gemmi code that builds the backbone of each chain (N, CA, C; Angstrom):
import gemmi

chains = {
    "A": [
        ("MET", (13.368, 15.906, -125.159), (12.726, 14.782, -124.471), (12.778, 13.615, -125.474)),
        ("SER", (13.338, 12.534, -125.134), (13.438, 11.298, -125.967), (12.084, 10.658, -126.109)),
        ("LYS", (12.013, 9.753, -126.971), (10.706, 9.008, -127.243), (10.375, 8.220, -125.944)),
        ("ARG", (11.465, 7.748, -125.427), (11.246, 6.822, -124.243), (10.670, 7.513, -123.080)),
        ("ASN", (11.192, 8.743, -122.823), (10.576, 9.539, -121.658), (9.216, 9.963, -121.955)),
        ("LEU", (8.929, 10.352, -123.235), (7.561, 10.738, -123.705), (6.546, 9.605, -123.406)),
        ("ALA", (7.048, 8.313, -123.806), (6.106, 7.202, -123.635), (5.913, 6.883, -122.119)),
        ("ALA", (7.021, 7.131, -121.385), (6.775, 6.871, -119.929), (5.873, 7.966, -119.297)),
        ("ALA", (5.979, 9.204, -119.778), (5.101, 10.220, -119.202), (3.715, 9.903, -119.610)),
        ("VAL", (3.451, 9.565, -120.824), (2.062, 9.286, -121.206), (1.491, 8.054, -120.430)),
        ("PHE", (2.321, 7.004, -120.284), (1.814, 5.824, -119.514), (1.522, 6.187, -118.140)),
        ("PHE", (2.438, 6.865, -117.438), (2.155, 7.182, -116.030), (0.972, 8.169, -115.860)),
        ("SER", (0.788, 9.143, -116.810), (-0.377, 9.949, -116.690), (-1.714, 9.153, -116.855)),
        ("ILE", (-1.547, 8.162, -117.728), (-2.876, 7.282, -117.833), (-3.196, 6.609, -116.529)),
        ("VAL", (-2.060, 6.031, -115.932), (-2.172, 5.290, -114.759), (-2.680, 6.107, -113.622)),
        ("ALA", (-2.200, 7.413, -113.547), (-2.553, 8.342, -112.489), (-4.010, 8.737, -112.682)),
        ("VAL", (-4.493, 8.956, -113.941), (-5.868, 9.262, -114.061), (-6.801, 8.033, -113.723)),
        ("VAL", (-6.370, 6.879, -114.029), (-7.183, 5.589, -113.560), (-7.230, 5.523, -112.118)),
        ("PHE", (-6.118, 5.760, -111.530), (-6.115, 5.733, -109.955), (-6.962, 6.738, -109.442)),
        ("ILE", (-6.925, 8.001, -109.931), (-7.744, 9.063, -109.381), (-9.197, 8.648, -109.413)),
        ("PHE", (-9.521, 8.283, -110.664), (-10.970, 7.979, -110.789), (-11.467, 6.838, -109.945)),
        ("SER", (-10.571, 5.808, -109.850), (-10.918, 4.726, -108.921), (-11.013, 5.137, -107.422)),
        ("ALA", (-10.145, 6.145, -107.086), (-10.251, 6.713, -105.699), (-11.557, 7.442, -105.537)),
        ("LEU", (-12.020, 8.165, -106.546), (-13.225, 8.943, -106.439), (-14.435, 7.889, -106.324)),
        ("LEU", (-14.315, 6.808, -106.951), (-15.507, 5.799, -106.902), (-15.454, 4.889, -105.710)),
        ("MET", (-14.426, 5.136, -104.755), (-14.287, 4.158, -103.574), (-15.491, 4.367, -102.616)),
        ("HIS", (-15.486, 3.291, -101.883), (-16.585, 3.319, -100.765), (-16.296, 4.415, -99.860)),
        ("PRO", (-17.195, 5.286, -99.322), (-16.830, 6.270, -98.403), (-16.244, 5.725, -97.107)),
        ("PHE", (-15.345, 6.510, -96.524), (-14.630, 6.000, -95.399), (-15.360, 6.045, -94.194)),
        ("GLY", (-15.534, 4.996, -93.437), (-16.150, 4.972, -92.128), (-17.581, 4.658, -92.187)),
        ("VAL", (-18.158, 4.504, -93.347), (-19.500, 4.109, -93.418), (-19.787, 2.792, -93.565)),
        ("LEU", (-20.482, 2.139, -92.702), (-20.780, 0.594, -92.655), (-21.527, 0.208, -93.846)),
        ("ASP", (-21.226, -0.973, -94.383), (-21.948, -1.527, -95.435), (-22.798, -2.644, -95.066)),
        ("GLU", (-23.847, -2.822, -95.686), (-24.796, -3.984, -95.337), (-24.103, -5.376, -95.687)),
        ("SER", (-23.946, -6.256, -94.690), (-23.365, -7.438, -95.024), (-24.005, -8.461, -94.103)),
        ("ASP", (-24.444, -9.623, -94.736), (-25.004, -10.639, -93.840), (-23.904, -11.517, -93.013)),
        ("MET", (-22.733, -11.579, -93.704), (-21.647, -12.434, -93.230), (-21.112, -12.064, -91.854)),
        ("ASP", (-20.737, -10.728, -91.843), (-20.207, -10.268, -90.551), (-21.208, -10.283, -89.421)),
        ("ASP", (-22.454, -9.987, -89.801), (-23.563, -9.996, -88.714), (-23.584, -11.404, -88.167)),
        ("TYR", (-23.616, -12.397, -89.107), (-23.743, -13.769, -88.613), (-22.562, -14.152, -87.778)),
        ("VAL", (-21.329, -13.764, -88.120), (-20.149, -14.129, -87.253), (-20.292, -13.495, -85.973)),
        ("ILE", (-20.642, -12.098, -85.953), (-20.716, -11.513, -84.693), (-21.771, -12.077, -83.738)),
        ("GLU", (-22.937, -12.456, -84.280), (-23.920, -12.918, -83.434), (-23.774, -14.359, -82.885)),
        ("ASN", (-23.233, -15.227, -83.840), (-23.123, -16.613, -83.587), (-21.781, -17.167, -83.076)),
        ("THR", (-20.783, -16.346, -83.040), (-19.417, -16.860, -82.774), (-19.408, -17.517, -81.397)),
        ("GLN", (-19.888, -16.839, -80.395), (-19.767, -17.446, -78.942), (-20.624, -18.824, -78.802)),
        ("GLU", (-21.739, -18.808, -79.517), (-22.508, -20.038, -79.273), (-21.991, -21.219, -80.083)),
        ("GLU", (-21.538, -20.953, -81.276), (-21.263, -21.973, -82.224), (-19.747, -22.567, -81.907)),
        ("THR", (-18.846, -21.524, -81.822), (-17.411, -22.038, -81.474), (-16.969, -21.967, -80.062)),
        ("GLY", (-17.670, -21.291, -79.262), (-17.144, -21.082, -77.849), (-16.085, -20.201, -77.655)),
        ("ALA", (-15.606, -19.454, -78.696), (-14.473, -18.621, -78.538), (-14.956, -17.232, -78.322)),
        ("ASN", (-14.299, -16.456, -77.377), (-14.611, -15.025, -77.158), (-14.000, -14.243, -78.166)),
        ("ASN", (-12.864, -14.664, -78.943), (-12.264, -13.810, -79.844), (-12.801, -14.243, -81.294)),
        ("GLY", (-13.559, -13.301, -81.772), (-14.084, -13.544, -83.138), (-13.224, -13.873, -84.156)),
        ("VAL", (-12.084, -13.121, -84.225), (-11.086, -13.185, -85.246), (-10.433, -14.583, -85.400)),
        ("THR", (-10.088, -15.066, -84.091), (-9.558, -16.399, -84.081), (-10.515, -17.458, -84.521)),
        ("SER", (-11.812, -17.307, -84.086), (-12.776, -18.233, -84.528), (-13.056, -18.285, -85.888)),
        ("VAL", (-12.936, -17.095, -86.681), (-12.993, -17.057, -88.041), (-11.704, -17.852, -88.697)),
        ("VAL", (-10.609, -17.524, -88.123), (-9.315, -18.007, -88.682), (-9.279, -19.467, -88.623)),
        ("PHE", (-9.667, -20.070, -87.447), (-9.378, -21.473, -87.137), (-10.630, -22.321, -87.313)),
        ("ASP", (-11.807, -21.722, -87.368), (-12.985, -22.496, -87.458), (-13.747, -22.304, -88.782)),
        ("TYR", (-14.320, -21.023, -88.961), (-15.069, -20.744, -90.164), (-14.258, -20.839, -91.415)),
        ("ARG", (-13.081, -20.443, -91.430), (-12.181, -20.432, -92.464), (-10.915, -21.120, -92.322)),
        ("GLY", (-11.064, -22.475, -91.956), (-9.930, -23.215, -91.567), (-9.063, -23.566, -92.735)),
        ("PHE", (-9.679, -23.786, -93.925), (-8.966, -24.072, -95.113), (-7.983, -23.066, -95.431)),
        ("ASP", (-8.340, -21.749, -95.256), (-7.368, -20.740, -95.522), (-6.126, -20.799, -94.662)),
        ("THR", (-6.287, -21.157, -93.309), (-5.211, -21.212, -92.392), (-4.326, -22.437, -92.723)),
        ("LEU", (-5.026, -23.519, -93.294), (-4.293, -24.711, -93.755), (-3.362, -24.160, -94.916)),
        ("GLY", (-3.825, -23.411, -95.833), (-2.946, -22.950, -96.947), (-1.839, -22.038, -96.368)),
        ("GLU", (-2.103, -21.235, -95.390), (-1.075, -20.430, -94.844), (0.057, -21.225, -94.251)),
        ("ALA", (-0.420, -22.323, -93.430), (0.686, -23.069, -92.838), (1.383, -23.944, -93.952)),
        ("THR", (0.790, -24.250, -95.028), (1.470, -24.937, -96.099), (2.497, -24.041, -96.742)),
        ("VAL", (2.169, -22.805, -96.900), (3.061, -21.757, -97.410), (4.341, -21.571, -96.572)),
        ("LEU", (4.056, -21.523, -95.210), (5.130, -21.386, -94.265), (5.986, -22.545, -94.308)),
        ("PHE", (5.485, -23.768, -94.303), (6.213, -25.070, -94.376), (7.105, -25.080, -95.588)),
        ("THR", (6.482, -24.694, -96.819), (7.254, -24.740, -98.081), (8.482, -23.773, -98.029)),
        ("ALA", (8.224, -22.493, -97.449), (9.226, -21.657, -97.446), (10.414, -22.095, -96.447)),
        ("VAL", (10.091, -22.617, -95.346), (11.083, -23.174, -94.432), (11.989, -24.282, -95.137)),
        ("ALA", (11.266, -25.085, -95.775), (11.894, -26.267, -96.432), (12.912, -25.765, -97.578)),
        ("ALA", (12.381, -24.759, -98.330), (13.245, -24.192, -99.489), (14.421, -23.494, -98.894)),
        ("VAL", (14.178, -22.688, -97.749), (15.415, -21.877, -97.276), (16.383, -22.954, -96.687)),
        ("ILE", (16.005, -23.983, -95.972), (16.940, -24.840, -95.389), (17.771, -25.653, -96.491)),
        ("MET", (16.931, -25.952, -97.593), (17.590, -26.673, -98.635), (18.721, -25.783, -99.313)),
        ("ILE", (18.276, -24.572, -99.627), (19.281, -23.717, -100.292), (20.578, -23.425, -99.431)),
        ("PHE", (20.317, -23.184, -98.105), (21.443, -22.744, -97.308), (22.283, -23.907, -96.809)),
        ("ARG", (21.744, -25.157, -96.824), (22.576, -26.340, -96.562), (23.561, -26.377, -97.695)),
        ("ARG", (23.168, -26.153, -98.994), (23.950, -26.285, -100.075), (25.174, -25.228, -99.894)),
        ("LEU", (24.784, -24.051, -99.462), (25.871, -22.995, -99.322), (26.782, -23.391, -98.317)),
        ("LYS", (26.338, -24.112, -97.198), (27.222, -24.468, -96.134), (28.284, -25.572, -96.576)),
        ("ASN", (27.796, -26.395, -97.535), (28.751, -27.473, -97.887), (29.827, -26.993, -98.843)),
        ("ASP", (29.663, -25.819, -99.530), (30.643, -25.440, -100.478), (32.005, -25.100, -99.937)),
    ],
    "B": [
        ("MET", (27.806, -15.497, -87.998), (27.489, -14.264, -87.178), (28.261, -14.491, -85.802)),
        ("THR", (29.185, -13.640, -85.505), (29.900, -13.725, -84.234), (29.175, -13.143, -83.086)),
        ("GLU", (29.543, -13.516, -81.880), (28.943, -12.983, -80.692), (29.229, -11.579, -80.385)),
        ("MET", (28.311, -10.921, -79.708), (28.391, -9.449, -79.382), (29.069, -9.307, -78.077)),
        ("SER", (29.110, -7.969, -77.628), (29.824, -7.755, -76.379), (29.227, -8.270, -75.160)),
        ("LYS", (29.786, -8.199, -74.011), (29.161, -8.842, -72.761), (27.974, -8.018, -72.334)),
        ("ILE", (27.851, -6.682, -72.651), (26.750, -5.917, -72.169), (25.562, -6.439, -72.831)),
        ("VAL", (25.775, -6.605, -74.137), (24.554, -6.905, -75.057), (24.105, -8.397, -74.549)),
        ("ARG", (25.046, -9.256, -74.411), (24.644, -10.633, -73.930), (23.936, -10.618, -72.603)),
        ("THR", (24.354, -9.732, -71.688), (23.605, -9.741, -70.412), (22.246, -9.173, -70.485)),
        ("ILE", (22.070, -8.133, -71.296), (20.771, -7.525, -71.423), (19.855, -8.451, -72.197)),
        ("THR", (20.473, -9.246, -73.147), (19.600, -10.169, -73.902), (19.128, -11.313, -72.887)),
        ("ALA", (20.054, -11.787, -71.995), (19.602, -12.860, -71.165), (18.588, -12.373, -70.101)),
        ("ILE", (18.647, -11.023, -69.833), (17.527, -10.505, -68.959), (16.225, -10.409, -69.705)),
        ("ALA", (16.287, -9.946, -70.861), (15.016, -9.494, -71.645), (14.464, -10.816, -72.218)),
        ("PHE", (15.138, -11.922, -72.509), (14.672, -13.044, -73.171), (13.409, -13.636, -72.485)),
        ("PRO", (13.509, -13.910, -71.094), (12.368, -14.624, -70.565), (10.936, -13.729, -70.673)),
        ("PHE", (11.112, -12.473, -70.644), (9.910, -11.712, -70.777), (9.342, -11.718, -72.137)),
        ("ALA", (10.093, -11.668, -73.184), (9.676, -11.741, -74.575), (9.095, -13.243, -74.849)),
        ("MET", (9.758, -14.171, -74.215), (9.196, -15.505, -74.280), (7.852, -15.588, -73.690)),
        ("ILE", (7.751, -15.195, -72.439), (6.391, -15.381, -71.657), (5.347, -14.562, -72.421)),
        ("TYR", (5.656, -13.466, -72.898), (4.582, -12.748, -73.656), (4.182, -13.383, -74.833)),
        ("GLY", (5.070, -14.053, -75.588), (4.633, -14.729, -76.879), (3.916, -15.955, -76.582)),
        ("LEU", (4.364, -16.625, -75.501), (3.561, -17.930, -75.170), (2.218, -17.535, -74.690)),
        ("TYR", (2.107, -16.312, -73.966), (0.733, -15.976, -73.334), (-0.167, -15.571, -74.578)),
        ("VAL", (0.454, -14.957, -75.640), (-0.347, -14.652, -76.896), (-0.890, -15.975, -77.448)),
        ("ILE", (-0.044, -16.979, -77.526), (-0.502, -18.234, -78.121), (-1.603, -18.904, -77.252)),
        ("ALA", (-1.346, -18.950, -75.963), (-2.137, -19.683, -75.122), (-3.514, -19.009, -74.889)),
        ("HIS", (-3.558, -17.733, -75.010), (-4.894, -17.078, -74.889), (-5.352, -16.559, -76.320)),
        ("GLY", (-5.002, -17.344, -77.285), (-5.399, -16.919, -78.726), (-6.935, -16.856, -78.888)),
        ("HIS", (-7.672, -17.668, -78.195), (-9.171, -17.817, -78.341), (-9.813, -16.794, -77.444)),
        ("LEU", (-9.075, -16.010, -76.609), (-9.774, -15.021, -75.713), (-9.359, -13.539, -75.996)),
        ("THR", (-8.069, -13.389, -76.232), (-7.582, -11.974, -76.501), (-6.985, -11.830, -77.877)),
        ("PRO", (-6.736, -10.699, -78.350), (-6.212, -10.563, -79.764), (-4.889, -11.208, -79.914)),
        ("GLY", (-4.652, -11.823, -81.095), (-3.495, -12.659, -81.239), (-3.950, -13.969, -81.689)),
        ("GLY", (-2.983, -14.863, -81.502), (-3.216, -16.270, -81.846), (-1.850, -17.035, -82.119)),
        ("GLY", (-1.947, -18.060, -82.838), (-0.725, -18.826, -83.080), (0.238, -18.262, -83.951)),
        ("PHE", (-0.193, -17.627, -85.078), (0.741, -16.946, -85.923), (1.454, -15.796, -85.157)),
        ("GLN", (0.751, -14.877, -84.544), (1.281, -13.756, -83.883), (2.193, -14.060, -82.804)),
        ("GLY", (1.718, -14.847, -81.876), (2.558, -15.209, -80.781), (3.836, -16.074, -81.093)),
        ("GLY", (3.714, -16.874, -82.101), (4.799, -17.592, -82.708), (5.878, -16.595, -83.292)),
        ("ALA", (5.441, -15.459, -83.897), (6.364, -14.549, -84.352), (7.058, -13.852, -83.292)),
        ("VAL", (6.311, -13.494, -82.159), (7.041, -12.967, -80.958), (8.000, -13.816, -80.458)),
        ("VAL", (7.739, -15.100, -80.168), (8.763, -16.136, -79.640), (9.907, -16.251, -80.562)),
        ("ALA", (9.625, -16.355, -81.838), (10.686, -16.518, -82.739), (11.643, -15.262, -82.853)),
        ("SER", (10.964, -14.135, -82.620), (11.983, -12.934, -82.625), (12.782, -12.878, -81.312)),
        ("ALA", (12.214, -13.449, -80.248), (13.075, -13.533, -79.048), (14.182, -14.454, -79.203)),
        ("CYS", (13.987, -15.596, -79.904), (15.011, -16.570, -80.213), (16.110, -15.915, -81.134)),
        ("ALA", (15.587, -15.122, -82.093), (16.454, -14.463, -83.064), (17.382, -13.506, -82.305)),
        ("MET", (16.762, -12.865, -81.231), (17.589, -11.934, -80.347), (18.737, -12.698, -79.737)),
        ("ILE", (18.417, -13.858, -79.243), (19.450, -14.763, -78.627), (20.575, -15.136, -79.810)),
        ("LEU", (20.071, -15.379, -80.861), (21.098, -15.677, -81.965), (21.909, -14.566, -82.337)),
        ("VAL", (21.396, -13.373, -82.390), (22.269, -12.150, -82.767), (23.194, -11.800, -81.683)),
        ("ALA", (22.754, -11.999, -80.329), (23.634, -11.613, -79.241), (24.759, -12.698, -78.928)),
        ("PHE", (24.364, -13.883, -79.082), (25.286, -14.920, -78.669), (26.046, -15.617, -79.866)),
        ("GLY", (25.712, -15.277, -81.049), (26.403, -15.786, -82.255), (25.755, -17.136, -82.711)),
        ("SER", (26.006, -17.357, -84.014), (25.337, -18.570, -84.560), (26.033, -19.810, -84.114)),
        ("LYS", (27.311, -19.798, -83.902), (28.044, -21.031, -83.569), (27.502, -21.578, -82.072)),
        ("TRP", (27.449, -20.723, -81.206), (26.972, -21.051, -79.848), (25.580, -21.506, -79.888)),
        ("THR", (24.694, -20.844, -80.693), (23.342, -21.348, -80.905), (23.212, -22.652, -81.543)),
        ("ILE", (23.860, -22.972, -82.629), (23.721, -24.139, -83.134), (24.444, -25.265, -82.443)),
        ("ASP", (25.253, -24.963, -81.443), (25.715, -26.028, -80.610), (24.556, -26.469, -79.580)),
        ("LYS", (23.827, -25.450, -79.241), (22.659, -25.751, -78.369), (21.502, -26.498, -79.028)),
        ("ILE", (21.254, -25.986, -80.236), (20.017, -26.684, -80.824), (20.318, -26.849, -82.331)),
        ("LYS", (20.115, -27.996, -82.876), (20.424, -28.343, -84.346), (19.184, -28.002, -85.074)),
        ("GLU", (19.389, -27.589, -86.423), (18.313, -27.232, -87.161), (17.499, -28.470, -87.588)),
        ("LYS", (17.971, -29.724, -87.573), (17.266, -30.892, -87.825), (16.174, -31.093, -86.838)),
        ("ARG", (16.633, -30.792, -85.574), (15.584, -30.995, -84.433), (14.431, -30.061, -84.649)),
        ("LEU", (14.778, -28.708, -85.127), (13.740, -27.738, -85.487), (12.813, -28.277, -86.521)),
        ("SER", (13.411, -28.833, -87.538), (12.530, -29.416, -88.582), (11.580, -30.461, -88.146)),
        ("VAL", (12.028, -31.234, -87.142), (11.165, -32.344, -86.580), (10.149, -31.722, -85.910)),
        ("PHE", (10.303, -30.596, -85.102), (9.250, -29.974, -84.325), (8.226, -29.297, -85.322)),
        ("GLU", (8.810, -28.733, -86.356), (7.813, -28.121, -87.313), (6.861, -29.139, -87.846)),
        ("SER", (7.507, -30.324, -88.327), (6.660, -31.350, -88.882), (5.642, -31.775, -87.830)),
        ("VAL", (5.910, -31.883, -86.592), (5.021, -32.272, -85.454), (3.900, -31.319, -85.475)),
        ("GLY", (4.191, -30.005, -85.548), (3.046, -28.980, -85.539), (2.249, -29.082, -86.740)),
        ("ALA", (2.818, -29.338, -87.889), (1.966, -29.376, -89.061), (1.079, -30.647, -89.021)),
        ("ILE", (1.634, -31.793, -88.543), (0.804, -32.982, -88.478), (-0.266, -32.834, -87.470)),
        ("ALA", (0.056, -32.234, -86.279), (-0.987, -31.895, -85.267), (-2.168, -31.123, -85.823)),
        ("PHE", (-1.768, -30.097, -86.596), (-2.913, -29.172, -87.274), (-3.781, -29.946, -88.240)),
        ("ILE", (-3.142, -30.668, -89.083), (-3.948, -31.468, -90.140), (-4.580, -32.561, -89.429)),
        ("GLY", (-4.008, -33.185, -88.342), (-4.621, -34.295, -87.750), (-5.892, -33.800, -86.910)),
        ("LEU", (-5.925, -32.619, -86.336), (-7.048, -32.125, -85.700), (-8.170, -31.908, -86.723)),
        ("ALA", (-7.694, -31.366, -87.864), (-8.768, -31.064, -88.930), (-9.398, -32.405, -89.430)),
        ("PHE", (-8.543, -33.543, -89.460), (-9.095, -34.810, -89.892), (-9.915, -35.448, -88.752)),
        ("PHE", (-9.521, -35.108, -87.539), (-10.445, -35.546, -86.366), (-11.816, -34.983, -86.438)),
        ("GLY", (-11.844, -33.685, -86.981), (-13.139, -33.046, -87.241), (-13.984, -33.919, -88.329)),
        ("LEU", (-13.296, -34.445, -89.338), (-13.989, -35.267, -90.354), (-14.547, -36.507, -89.777)),
        ("ILE", (-13.668, -37.104, -88.771), (-14.063, -38.331, -88.174), (-15.204, -38.207, -87.208)),
        ("PHE", (-15.004, -37.303, -86.134), (-15.983, -37.236, -85.081), (-17.100, -36.335, -85.423)),
        ("GLY", (-16.883, -35.381, -86.198), (-17.987, -34.425, -86.675), (-18.490, -34.874, -88.007)),
        ("ALA", (-18.997, -33.831, -88.717), (-19.454, -34.111, -90.061), (-18.484, -33.675, -91.178)),
        ("VAL", (-17.771, -32.581, -91.050), (-16.958, -32.034, -92.133), (-15.471, -31.834, -91.631)),
        ("PHE", (-14.716, -31.667, -92.650), (-13.263, -31.248, -92.395), (-13.292, -29.971, -91.671)),
        ("PHE", (-12.349, -29.900, -90.596), (-12.250, -28.614, -89.728), (-13.423, -28.445, -88.921)),
        ("ASN", (-14.233, -29.410, -88.651), (-15.333, -29.368, -87.635), (-14.791, -29.152, -86.347)),
        ("ASN", (-15.502, -28.212, -85.591), (-15.105, -27.991, -84.130), (-15.847, -29.012, -83.213)),
        ("PHE", (-15.222, -30.275, -83.203), (-15.974, -31.399, -82.568), (-15.932, -31.366, -81.040)),
        ("LEU", (-15.086, -30.512, -80.421), (-14.896, -30.436, -78.936), (-15.929, -29.578, -78.279)),
        ("VAL", (-16.662, -28.666, -79.023), (-17.581, -27.727, -78.463), (-18.743, -28.428, -77.793)),
        ("GLY", (-19.032, -28.209, -76.508), (-20.222, -28.851, -75.999), (-19.926, -29.902, -74.900)),
        ("ASN", (-18.710, -30.498, -74.932), (-18.394, -31.370, -73.863), (-18.005, -30.577, -72.595)),
        ("ASP", (-17.795, -31.374, -71.499), (-17.666, -30.617, -70.215), (-16.102, -30.748, -69.759)),
        ("TYR", (-15.199, -31.528, -70.363), (-13.962, -31.685, -69.769), (-12.767, -30.969, -70.481)),
        ("LEU", (-12.813, -30.962, -71.790), (-11.649, -30.329, -72.448), (-12.094, -29.210, -73.390)),
        ("PHE", (-11.844, -27.979, -72.998), (-12.055, -26.796, -73.897), (-13.532, -26.840, -74.415)),
        ("GLY", (-14.417, -27.345, -73.770), (-15.823, -27.509, -74.348), (-16.833, -26.558, -73.809)),
        ("ILE", (-16.557, -25.720, -72.801), (-17.621, -24.895, -72.220), (-17.961, -23.771, -73.203)),
        ("ILE", (-19.266, -23.577, -73.341), (-19.777, -22.449, -74.158), (-19.797, -21.263, -73.310)),
        ("PRO", (-19.214, -20.045, -73.585), (-19.178, -18.909, -72.720), (-20.697, -18.208, -72.808)),
        ("VAL", (-20.817, -17.371, -71.742), (-21.998, -16.516, -71.843), (-22.014, -15.602, -73.008)),
        ("VAL", (-23.052, -15.493, -73.794), (-23.064, -14.644, -74.912), (-23.072, -13.199, -74.456)),
        ("GLY", (-22.197, -12.416, -75.162), (-22.060, -10.935, -74.728), (-20.722, -10.823, -74.128)),
        ("SER", (-20.401, -9.608, -73.773), (-19.124, -9.377, -73.222), (-19.076, -9.840, -71.665)),
        ("GLY", (-17.975, -10.324, -71.212), (-17.960, -10.637, -69.807), (-16.544, -11.400, -69.542)),
        ("LEU", (-16.516, -11.987, -68.433), (-15.218, -12.594, -68.102), (-14.951, -13.764, -68.996)),
        ("ALA", (-13.654, -13.886, -69.320), (-13.223, -14.975, -70.216), (-12.945, -16.187, -69.493)),
        ("ASP", (-13.189, -17.273, -70.099), (-12.905, -18.643, -69.453), (-11.937, -19.253, -70.398)),
        ("ILE", (-10.853, -19.837, -69.934), (-9.805, -20.392, -70.748), (-10.241, -21.717, -71.215)),
        ("ASN", (-11.137, -22.438, -70.634), (-11.522, -23.818, -70.942), (-12.761, -23.758, -71.912)),
        ("THR", (-12.504, -22.900, -72.938), (-13.605, -22.828, -73.981), (-13.122, -22.996, -75.351)),
        ("ALA", (-13.985, -22.886, -76.309), (-13.598, -22.809, -77.746), (-13.072, -24.039, -78.503)),
        ("GLY", (-13.343, -25.318, -77.869), (-13.189, -26.536, -78.584), (-11.730, -26.772, -79.191)),
        ("VAL", (-11.590, -26.930, -80.403), (-10.306, -27.292, -80.945), (-9.420, -26.109, -81.302)),
        ("ILE", (-10.028, -24.965, -81.175), (-9.360, -23.714, -81.409), (-8.073, -23.520, -80.695)),
        ("PRO", (-8.056, -23.707, -79.337), (-6.780, -23.577, -78.479), (-5.780, -24.719, -78.986)),
        ("LEU", (-6.181, -25.859, -79.273), (-5.299, -26.977, -79.676), (-4.673, -26.475, -81.082)),
        ("MET", (-5.403, -26.062, -81.909), (-4.960, -25.633, -83.226), (-3.966, -24.407, -83.036)),
        ("ASN", (-4.238, -23.523, -82.175), (-3.412, -22.432, -81.818), (-2.066, -22.976, -81.387)),
        ("PHE", (-2.024, -24.006, -80.430), (-0.770, -24.524, -80.052), (0.011, -25.129, -81.164)),
        ("ALA", (-0.677, -25.849, -82.056), (-0.050, -26.502, -83.122), (0.629, -25.495, -84.131)),
        ("VAL", (-0.162, -24.429, -84.593), (0.300, -23.462, -85.404), (1.262, -22.607, -84.726)),
        ("GLY", (1.171, -22.281, -83.402), (2.263, -21.658, -82.688), (3.652, -22.277, -82.707)),
        ("LEU", (3.646, -23.596, -82.438), (4.814, -24.533, -82.517), (5.464, -24.416, -83.838)),
        ("LYS", (4.606, -24.578, -84.856), (5.055, -24.571, -86.289), (5.706, -23.137, -86.617)),
        ("VAL", (5.135, -22.073, -86.165), (5.632, -20.819, -86.559), (6.875, -20.519, -85.775)),
        ("ILE", (7.021, -20.823, -84.480), (8.246, -20.686, -83.690), (9.292, -21.308, -84.368)),
        ("VAL", (9.284, -22.697, -84.552), (10.464, -23.415, -84.990), (10.654, -22.992, -86.505)),
        ("GLY", (9.643, -22.852, -87.266), (9.826, -22.449, -88.693), (10.634, -21.129, -88.885)),
        ("LEU", (10.164, -20.082, -88.241), (10.856, -18.753, -88.388), (12.270, -18.890, -87.766)),
        ("PHE", (12.383, -19.579, -86.591), (13.776, -19.671, -86.028), (14.662, -20.472, -86.864)),
        ("ALA", (14.197, -21.541, -87.458), (15.023, -22.330, -88.226), (15.569, -21.526, -89.522)),
        ("ILE", (14.685, -20.776, -90.104), (15.066, -19.875, -91.223), (16.192, -19.005, -90.897)),
        ("VAL", (16.058, -18.273, -89.716), (17.093, -17.249, -89.294), (18.387, -18.005, -88.955)),
        ("LEU", (18.243, -19.147, -88.167), (19.343, -19.883, -87.730), (20.286, -20.430, -88.935)),
        ("VAL", (19.574, -21.028, -89.804), (20.236, -21.580, -90.977), (20.953, -20.658, -91.819)),
        ("MET", (20.167, -19.438, -92.058), (20.807, -18.384, -92.782), (22.065, -17.870, -92.125)),
        ("ALA", (21.998, -17.526, -90.901), (23.164, -17.036, -90.137), (24.247, -17.986, -90.119)),
        ("TYR", (24.012, -19.222, -89.879), (25.221, -20.207, -89.720), (25.813, -20.434, -91.042)),
        ("ALA", (24.952, -20.597, -92.078), (25.540, -20.894, -93.375), (26.415, -19.631, -93.879)),
        ("THR", (25.995, -18.401, -93.737), (26.781, -17.375, -94.244), (28.088, -17.209, -93.407)),
        ("THR", (27.916, -17.443, -92.139), (29.175, -17.489, -91.324), (30.274, -18.412, -91.912)),
        ("ASN", (29.872, -19.628, -91.996), (30.848, -20.675, -92.548), (31.279, -20.227, -93.980)),
        ("TYR", (30.489, -19.553, -94.755), (30.725, -19.309, -96.101), (31.826, -18.156, -96.120)),
        ("LYS", (31.662, -17.143, -95.254), (32.654, -16.114, -95.136), (34.003, -16.624, -94.714)),
        ("GLU", (33.990, -17.439, -93.668), (35.241, -17.986, -93.024), (35.986, -18.843, -93.996)),
        ("GLY", (35.202, -19.543, -94.886), (35.913, -20.453, -95.803), (36.490, -19.714, -96.889)),
        ("LYS", (35.975, -18.507, -97.098), (36.586, -17.819, -98.284), (37.965, -17.181, -97.930)),
        ("LYS", (38.183, -16.880, -96.614), (39.278, -16.173, -96.076), (40.583, -17.044, -96.247)),
    ],
}
model = gemmi.Model(1)
for chain_id, residues in chains.items():
    chain = gemmi.Chain(chain_id)
    for i, (resn, *xyz) in enumerate(residues, 1):
        res = gemmi.Residue()
        res.name, res.seqid = resn, gemmi.SeqId(i, " ")
        for name, pos in zip(("N", "CA", "C"), xyz):
            atom = gemmi.Atom()
            atom.name, atom.element = name, gemmi.Element(name[0])
            atom.pos, atom.b_iso = gemmi.Position(*pos), 0.0
            res.add_atom(atom)
        chain.add_residue(res)
    model.add_chain(chain)
structure = gemmi.Structure()
structure.add_model(model)
structure.setup_entities()
């Protein structure tokens, strides 16, 4: 076994141990956690935003800035792709 | 990308309206049922990509130019940010839902709890869904169209 393989084996064992311990420390599956924010959204969505779909009301109303960032990312990606492939078309 | 056989083109022409209607339904009912602008836009864009694969990129780019798609995407982005700034003007803060509470345009507040859905609710959320849906449709379709057309020309030029 070369030094490089030995180093890789030691490194990946350390990473595996870290992941196993963090998996043991995880929140138990299916048990609800106490949170004020989701209770607030569930109780007040229909009165405050008028939307029956709570997820859309969070995406477009309570967390509108996040959606603005998503739209900006999409716009930038489209602009970059069109720019690159127009160059390829002209070659 | 060249066009495919006549069987594929016929089946695509039959299946295209159904995929289109489903995607537009997901956009239009974004404030009532699961989905929204992004998801419905992805459905409609994949229907348009199906047309592109079946009929070939030359046929598709003869029908619709990518410059026009860029214009529509900018219109969607401006509508989205403009609605957010209307919230700043008519309401108190950026992204304020200023249409909730009126009687004529998307302003009705539904009965709290589960029940029948009314499409005339939710304030600016349906309008923002339309803007984001338009943006996602033409954005994703412009990416696929430009990639297909550019690589077709590139291969043919090399031969």
